C-alpha positions as CSV (number, residue, x, y, z in Angstrom):
1,M,68.1,-167.9,99.5
2,H,69.6,-169.8,96.6
3,N,67.5,-171.4,93.9
4,N,65.7,-174.5,95.0
5,M,67.8,-176.6,92.7
6,F,70.6,-176.3,95.3
7,T,69.0,-178.8,97.6
8,T,69.1,-182.5,98.5
9,L,66.8,-185.4,98.2
10,I,66.9,-189.0,99.4
11,K,64.1,-191.4,98.6
12,E,63.7,-194.9,99.8
13,D,63.8,-197.6,97.1
14,K,60.7,-199.7,97.4
15,N,62.9,-202.9,97.3
16,M,65.4,-201.7,99.9
17,T,65.5,-200.4,103.4
18,T,67.6,-197.3,103.9
19,F,68.5,-196.1,107.4
20,I,68.4,-192.5,106.3
21,K,64.7,-191.6,106.8
22,A,64.7,-187.9,105.9
23,T,67.2,-185.3,104.6
24,E,67.3,-181.5,104.8
25,V,69.4,-178.7,103.4
26,W,69.8,-175.4,105.4
27,E,71.4,-172.3,103.8
28,P,72.3,-168.9,105.1
29,N,69.7,-166.1,104.4
30,Q,70.8,-163.1,102.4
31,E,71.9,-161.3,105.5
32,K,73.9,-164.3,106.7
33,T,72.3,-164.0,110.1
34,E,70.4,-167.4,110.2
35,L,69.9,-170.6,108.4
36,T,66.6,-171.4,106.6
37,L,65.3,-174.6,105.2
38,V,65.7,-174.7,101.4
39,K,64.4,-178.2,100.9
40,G,63.8,-181.5,102.7
41,L,62.4,-184.9,101.9
42,Y,60.4,-186.5,104.7
43,G,58.5,-189.4,103.1
44,S,55.2,-189.7,104.9
45,F,56.3,-187.4,107.8
46,T,54.2,-184.5,106.5
47,E,53.6,-182.9,109.9
48,F,57.3,-183.0,110.7
49,E,57.9,-181.4,107.3
50,K,55.4,-178.6,107.9
51,Y,56.8,-177.8,111.3
52,S,60.4,-177.8,109.9
53,Q,59.4,-175.3,107.2
54,T,58.5,-172.8,109.9
55,M,61.9,-172.9,111.6
56,S,65.2,-171.0,111.2
57,F,68.5,-171.3,113.1
58,K,70.9,-168.6,114.2
59,Y,74.6,-169.2,114.5
60,D,75.3,-171.8,117.1
61,E,71.5,-172.6,117.5
62,G,70.1,-176.0,117.0
63,L,71.9,-178.7,115.0
64,P,72.3,-176.7,111.8
65,G,73.6,-173.7,113.7
66,K,75.9,-175.8,115.8
67,A,77.5,-177.3,112.7
68,W,77.9,-173.8,111.4
69,S,79.7,-172.6,114.5
70,A,81.7,-175.9,115.0
71,K,82.9,-175.8,111.4
72,H,82.8,-179.6,111.1
73,P,80.3,-182.4,110.9
74,I,78.3,-183.4,114.0
75,I,76.6,-186.7,114.8
76,L,73.8,-186.7,117.4
77,K,73.2,-190.3,118.3
78,K,70.5,-189.4,120.8
79,L,68.1,-186.5,120.1
80,E,66.5,-186.5,123.5
81,G,68.4,-184.2,125.9
82,S,70.4,-182.6,123.1
83,Y,70.1,-179.2,121.4
84,F,68.1,-180.7,118.5
85,Q,64.9,-178.6,118.6
86,R,62.4,-181.0,117.1
87,T,63.0,-183.9,119.5
88,E,59.4,-184.6,120.5
89,M,58.1,-184.7,116.9
90,A,61.1,-186.7,115.8
91,K,60.5,-189.3,118.5
92,E,56.9,-189.7,117.5
93,I,57.9,-190.7,114.0
94,G,60.9,-192.9,115.0
95,L,63.8,-190.6,114.2
96,T,66.5,-191.2,116.7
97,T,69.8,-189.8,115.2
98,A,70.8,-186.7,113.2
99,I,74.0,-186.0,111.3
100,A,74.9,-182.5,110.1
101,M,77.5,-181.9,107.4
102,P,78.4,-178.2,106.8
103,I,79.9,-177.2,103.5
104,F,82.4,-174.4,103.7
105,A,84.3,-172.5,101.0
106,G,87.1,-171.0,103.1
107,E,85.5,-169.2,106.0
108,Y,82.1,-168.9,104.2
109,L,79.3,-171.4,104.9
110,H,77.4,-172.5,101.8
111,A,75.0,-175.0,103.3
112,V,74.4,-177.5,106.1
113,V,73.1,-181.0,105.0
114,L,71.1,-182.9,107.6
115,F,70.6,-186.7,107.5
116,L,67.9,-187.9,109.9
117,C,68.0,-191.6,110.8
118,G,65.9,-194.1,112.6
119,D,66.7,-197.5,114.0
120,I,65.3,-200.6,112.3
121,N,65.4,-204.3,113.2
122,E,67.6,-205.5,110.4
123,H,70.3,-202.9,109.9
124,A,73.8,-203.1,108.5
125,G,75.7,-199.9,107.7
126,A,77.0,-196.9,109.4
127,I,77.9,-193.2,109.2
128,E,81.1,-192.3,111.1
129,L,83.0,-189.2,112.0
130,W,86.8,-189.4,112.5
131,K,89.0,-186.7,113.8
132,K,92.7,-186.0,114.3
133,E,93.6,-186.7,117.9
134,E,94.6,-183.8,120.0
135,N,98.4,-183.6,120.7
136,R,98.9,-186.4,118.1
137,S,99.9,-185.1,114.7
138,N,99.6,-188.4,112.9
139,E,96.7,-190.3,114.5
140,M,92.9,-190.3,114.1
141,G,90.2,-191.6,116.4
142,L,86.4,-192.0,116.2
143,V,84.4,-189.0,117.4
144,D,81.1,-190.7,117.0
145,G,79.0,-192.8,114.6
146,Y,75.6,-194.1,113.8
147,Y,75.7,-197.9,113.6
148,G,72.0,-198.9,114.1
149,T,72.1,-202.4,115.6
150,M,75.8,-203.1,115.0
151,E,76.9,-202.9,118.6
152,K,80.0,-205.1,118.3
153,F,81.2,-203.2,115.2
154,E,80.6,-199.9,117.1
155,W,82.6,-201.1,120.1
156,L,85.6,-202.1,117.9
157,S,85.5,-198.8,116.0
158,S,85.4,-196.7,119.1
159,R,88.7,-198.2,120.3
160,L,90.5,-198.0,117.1
161,K,93.3,-195.5,116.4
162,I,94.3,-195.0,112.8
163,M,97.6,-193.6,111.6
164,K,97.8,-190.9,108.9
165,G,98.1,-192.7,105.5
166,H,96.6,-195.9,106.8
167,G,93.0,-197.3,106.9
168,L,90.1,-195.6,105.3
169,P,90.1,-192.3,107.3
170,G,93.9,-192.1,107.4
171,T,94.2,-192.5,103.6
172,V,91.6,-189.8,103.0
173,W,93.3,-187.5,105.5
174,T,96.6,-187.8,103.5
175,S,95.1,-187.6,100.0
176,K,92.5,-184.9,100.9
177,M,90.3,-186.6,98.4
178,P,87.2,-188.8,98.5
179,L,87.8,-192.6,98.5
180,V,85.5,-195.4,97.4
181,I,86.2,-199.0,98.4
182,K,83.9,-201.4,96.5
183,N,84.9,-204.8,98.1
184,L,85.6,-204.2,101.7
185,S,86.2,-207.9,102.5
186,E,89.1,-208.0,100.0
187,S,90.5,-204.6,100.9
188,G,93.9,-204.1,102.4
189,T,93.0,-200.5,103.2
190,F,90.0,-201.1,105.4
191,M,91.3,-202.2,108.7
192,R,88.0,-203.6,109.9
193,A,87.3,-205.7,106.8
194,A,86.7,-209.0,108.6
195,K,84.2,-207.5,111.1
196,A,82.5,-205.6,108.3
197,A,82.1,-208.7,106.2
198,K,80.3,-210.4,109.2
199,E,77.9,-207.5,109.4
200,G,77.2,-207.6,105.7
201,I,79.0,-204.3,104.9
202,T,80.3,-204.3,101.4
203,T,81.1,-200.8,100.3
204,A,82.6,-197.6,101.8
205,L,82.8,-194.0,100.8
206,A,84.9,-191.5,102.8
207,L,85.0,-187.8,102.4
208,P,87.4,-185.1,103.8
209,A,85.3,-182.8,105.9
210,W,87.5,-180.2,107.6
211,M,87.8,-176.4,107.3
212,Y,91.3,-176.4,108.7
213,E,93.7,-179.3,108.2
214,E,95.1,-179.0,111.7
215,N,91.6,-180.1,112.8
216,A,91.1,-182.8,110.2
217,Y,87.8,-184.6,110.1
218,V,86.8,-187.5,107.8
219,M,83.2,-188.8,107.3
220,T,82.8,-192.4,106.3
221,F,79.6,-194.0,104.8
222,L,79.6,-197.8,105.2
223,S,76.9,-199.5,103.1
224,A,75.3,-202.9,102.9
225,K,73.3,-204.3,100.0
226,G,70.2,-204.6,102.1
227,T,70.4,-201.2,103.7
228,P,72.4,-199.0,101.4
229,I,73.5,-195.4,102.0
230,A,73.0,-194.9,98.3
231,R,72.5,-197.1,95.2
232,R,75.4,-195.5,93.4
233,F,78.4,-193.3,94.1
234,E,80.5,-191.4,91.6
235,V,83.6,-189.2,92.2
236,W,84.5,-186.7,89.6
237,V,87.7,-184.6,89.6
238,P,88.8,-181.5,87.6
239,V,91.2,-181.8,84.7
240,A,94.1,-179.4,85.3
241,D,93.8,-176.2,83.3
242,E,90.6,-177.3,81.7
243,D,86.9,-176.6,82.3
244,T,86.1,-180.3,82.5
245,L,85.8,-183.1,85.1
246,Y,86.7,-186.8,84.6
247,F,85.5,-189.8,86.4
248,Q,87.8,-191.0,89.1
249,D,86.0,-193.8,91.0
250,G,82.5,-195.0,92.0
251,Y,80.3,-198.0,92.7
252,C,76.9,-199.1,91.4
253,E,74.8,-201.7,93.2
254,A,73.2,-202.7,89.9
255,G,76.7,-203.9,88.7
256,T,77.4,-201.3,86.1
257,D,81.1,-201.0,85.4
258,L,81.4,-197.3,85.9
259,A,85.1,-197.1,84.9
260,Q,84.2,-198.6,81.6
261,L,81.0,-196.5,81.2
262,Y,82.9,-193.2,81.7
263,A,86.3,-194.3,80.2
264,E,86.1,-191.7,77.5
265,S,83.7,-189.2,79.1
266,T,84.1,-185.8,80.7
267,R,81.6,-183.4,82.2
268,G,81.8,-179.7,81.4
269,K,82.0,-176.9,83.9
270,Y,79.3,-175.0,82.0
271,S,77.3,-177.9,80.5
272,S,76.6,-180.4,83.2
273,H,75.1,-180.6,86.7
274,T,78.3,-182.0,88.1
275,G,80.2,-179.0,86.5
276,E,77.7,-176.6,87.9
277,V,78.5,-177.8,91.4
278,W,82.2,-177.5,90.7
279,K,81.7,-174.0,89.4
280,T,79.6,-172.7,92.2
281,G,80.7,-174.8,95.2
282,L,77.0,-175.4,96.1
283,P,75.3,-178.7,96.6
284,M,72.7,-179.6,94.0
285,L,69.6,-181.7,93.7
286,R,68.6,-183.7,90.6
287,E,65.1,-185.0,90.6
288,S,64.1,-188.4,89.4
289,H,66.2,-189.3,86.4
290,K,67.9,-192.1,84.5
291,A,71.6,-192.7,84.9
292,D,74.0,-192.1,82.0
293,D,73.7,-195.8,81.1
294,H,69.9,-195.4,80.8
295,D,69.2,-198.7,82.4
296,I,68.1,-197.5,85.8
297,T,65.9,-194.7,87.0
298,Y,66.9,-193.2,90.3
299,S,64.6,-191.3,92.6
300,G,67.1,-188.5,92.8
301,S,70.7,-187.6,93.3
302,L,72.6,-185.4,95.7
303,I,75.7,-183.7,94.2
304,L,78.3,-182.5,96.8
305,P,81.4,-180.3,96.3
306,I,84.5,-181.4,98.1
307,I,86.2,-178.1,99.0
308,Q,89.7,-177.8,100.3
309,N,91.6,-174.6,101.0
310,G,88.8,-172.7,99.2
311,F,89.0,-174.8,96.0
312,C,86.7,-177.5,94.8
313,K,88.9,-180.6,94.5
314,A,86.2,-183.1,93.6
315,V,82.5,-183.6,93.2
316,V,80.7,-186.6,94.7
317,E,77.3,-187.7,93.4
318,F,75.0,-189.9,95.5
319,Y,72.3,-191.7,93.5
320,F,69.2,-192.9,95.5
């Protein structure tokens, strides 16, 4: 098992309602025969946490094992009647949906990140999974998504087909890089901008999430001010032939101009948390800390490598 620093954490801001209620990171054991829980954050769900700590999943077993064998993200909108193995306990504490995101380096699994969600009365935001359509080389469709109470937006999204190079998923499919859109209502890239604005969705982050490009998948995180996915996103990319990363894009709900903040900054491969993730290809947890601008204290951050064809092409940091 890797050191506990390679884990994930999401905590709810006291002034905000997040629709991600718990998170977990599962990693292969030394023998690569099963996945074990490295770390999770469960808020007040202490009994669920204790039970989860006793579990492990073999290849193709449970949601973590299914994501391992499928080699792509999975969204379970309904836990009841599924292969999710903690359904009864999840139901008792109001968890209704689970999203699994495997992180591969080539054919080798590094980790599976689980996001556990629960419906709330006032919800705007979504996590979506888009996939290249079978027998259509340049078209993507929605596999599934978690939309909370946004039924009309879900209906529209499920019927939408997006061409390669167009829209949020299609642009990421072409670039093979993360994409942040900060003002969706003004975006020409986001094809559902008008509907998103009506639902209060303001920000989007999309990540390439495939092992093989012929089976391309894109995960999108759609965030509203009242129910954010994260309070801040940052995308860092490697400098060619150097051991440093530079800031490419991001968004901060507090209004910090990240492009200006990081205009003359880089992060070293051997001297920063972001560089460590780039170097190892492993997700990393940072505990409660201040941001680089020192104005805001975040409850934690999740740093994810974006790996394509065995190489880390970018590093994305979620601040919570």
